[in-house]
N, C-alpha and C positions, 0 to 999 in steps of 0.2 A: 628904282622899280621893285626889283626881283626883290630887294631886300624887304620892301613895306609888306609885299604878299605873304612872305615867307613869316615874318614877324606877326602879322594879322593870324595866321594859321596855326602857327605854333603856339603863342604866347595867351592864348584865348580861353581862361579857365573854364574847364568842364565840356571841350569840346576837342573831337578829333580832327575834323577837318573844315572848321568853321566856326561862325557864333553859335549856335543853337543845339550844339550837341548831334548832329546829324539828321534830327527831325526838322521837317518843315514847318513853317508857322501855320500853315493850312491844316495838316494832321492835328496839330494841338488844338487848333480853335475849334476843327470841327467835332475834337473829343471829348472839349470842356463844354459844347454844346449838349450833346448826348448827353452827357453826366448831368448837366442842369436839367436836362428835358427830363431825364428819370427822377431826379430827386425830385422833382415837382408834380410828376405824376406818384411818387409815395405819398406826398404831404397830400394832394387831392384823395386819394384812396383813404389815407387817417382820417380824414374831415369827413369823408361819404361815413366810416362805419359810427361816428358817433354821431346819433340825431341831433342833441344840442348843438353843436359845433357846425353841424350842415344846415341846421335852421339859421345860424348865425352868418354862416356864409353867405347862402342865399338872399338874407335881407340885405347885407352888405353890396353885392351886387345888384341887386334890385335897386337901392339908394343910388349906386354909381350909373345904373341905367339913367335913372330919370334924371341925374345932374347931367348927363352928358345929352340929353334929349332937349333938356333948359337950353344949354347954352348952345344949343345948335351944332353940335359937334357932328353926331349921324342925326339921316336923315329917315324918318318912315316913311312908309310907302305911299300916306294920304299926303306928304310933304310935297312929293314928288310931281313934276309935272308928265303929262299922259305919256309923251314918249319916254321920260325915265322908268317911268312904272314898266310899260312894256318890256324896255331893255332889261330891267333888272327881274321879271316874271319871265323872260328867256333864259336869263343865267340859271335862277331857280329851277326851272325844267329840267335844264341841262344835268345841274348837280344832281338832282334828283333820280333822273335818268342812270347817270354814271352810277350813283349810288346803287340802284337796284341793281343794273348789271353785274358790278364788283361781286353783290350778295348771291347773286344767283352762280356766278361761277366758282366762288367760294363753295358753296353748296353742291356742286357738280363736282368740284374735287375733291369733296370731303366723303361725297357718295362712291365714286371710283375708288379711291383708296381704301372703301371699307369694302367694297365687292371685290376687289382684286387681293387683297390681305387674307393670308391664311388663317382660319379659324383656326381659335385656341380649343386644345381637347377641354372639355367639362370637368373638374375635378371635383371628384365626390366630397363633399368636407362635412358629411354625418355620418361615417363610416363609426 
């Protein structure tokens, strides 16, 4: 038993003490997920800067939405029962409220940061 343990820990290529080089699988997944997210954000930003590509992307998304609606994969508010409508609208109200509170906190933090920051001396650039 001890021999198998030693064999597994010593003879695994590229590792100090186990199979994955000391890195946890969760960390690797998290890193790759954030990398993918950043890459997607750059791609979307690139599309937004080009008006032709932006219009094409919007048209493609519009077609995708219409197709999903036709296949009944998504429910619009008019297709819901009155009870589902109430719950959905309550969710929307809560999300809106949370978004407004977050925005207000951000503005307050920025205001406090600017008030408490030392003023930079104005340099005369027109000498």
